[in-house]
Structure formats: C-alpha cells, structure tokens
C-alpha positions, 0 to 999 in steps of 0.5 A: 457489513464490511468484509475487511474491517468492521469500521473506520476505527479498526482501520485507524488502529491498524494505521497507528499500529503500523506507524508505531511498528507495533502491528503483528506481521501476520496482520500486514496483509495486502488489504492492510497495505491498502487500508493503511495507505487510504487512511494515511491519504485521508486522515493523516495530512502531515504524512506525505506517503511518497516522501514518508512511506519508504522510511516507515515501511523499512522501519516496520519491516525491521521491527518484525524481523524483516530485512530490507535488501536487494531481494526482500522487504521494501520495494520502491516501484511497488510502493510508488505504484500502490500510492498512485493507485490509492490516490487515483482510487480515492479521487473517484470516491466521495470524501465522506464515504466510510473508509472501511467501505472504500477498502471493500470496494478497492479490494473487490476490484483489480487492486484487490489482487496481490499480483495487480502490478503484473498488469503493468510490469513483467515479473522479471522487471518488477522483481529486479533489484533496480525496481526494488531500489527505485522507480522503474517505468512499466514494461507491459502497459502504461500506468494510469496517471 
C-alpha cells in the first residue's frame, strides 16, 4: 500500500490538475511537487520541465491566489535543483516501476524532507532574491550532477 498516492492514476490526476491550475492549494504538498515532477518526466514527454515548469508553477501559484515576486511564489534555484534531483532519482530506478511506488521511495529518503536543499545552500543564500530569480550555485556542498 502506497503511503502517498494509492496508484499511478492518482498521480496522473494530480499532475493534470496542476497543469490545469485546478489543484486545490492544500493538495500542493512537498510530496505533490515531487510526484508531479516525476510524472512529468516519465509520462509527459512534450513538457520539458527545465523549460516549462517556471511558467507552469507561476500560473498555478496565481490560480490559487499566490504572488510570484522577490519573496513569495516561484523559486528558480529550488525548482532547478528539484528537477535535477528528480531526474537523478529516476535514472537509478526501473522505468517500469509504478510511479506511486517510486514516489514513496523518494519521499522516504533525503529528498522527502522539505528542507533538503539546505544540505547544499545556506538559508541566507537559498532564500535570497538572487536565488529566487535565477539559479545560484550551492555554497555549502557541491550539488550532484
């Protein structure tokens, strides 16, 4: 029994609701961020996360009343790091593994903690305006390729 999503259809519904800006804000959890990214990477080849997620996240945030500015909403460094982490995670998994099981494995590891980026960036650096607007290199530890 999956801890986060009962089956792959639930993740597909999550991803589709995100894309349609129809996902309730309360459902946009840390697990949902990664489940959606894994779904996009595995099941939506027409979407290139590095290219498309910034606009999709900004649109979603606005749809639930959020603001995308220098202090809230979309965060470039966290988004880019999360995509890289998700790609790396999937590279080490079987392509036929059920996605809901992969989400459980990912969430049980270090990436399952919402503060995982603080392994690589200091809080001041990660939450700076520069990091929110664009990619900044980690200042604590090298980020895995």
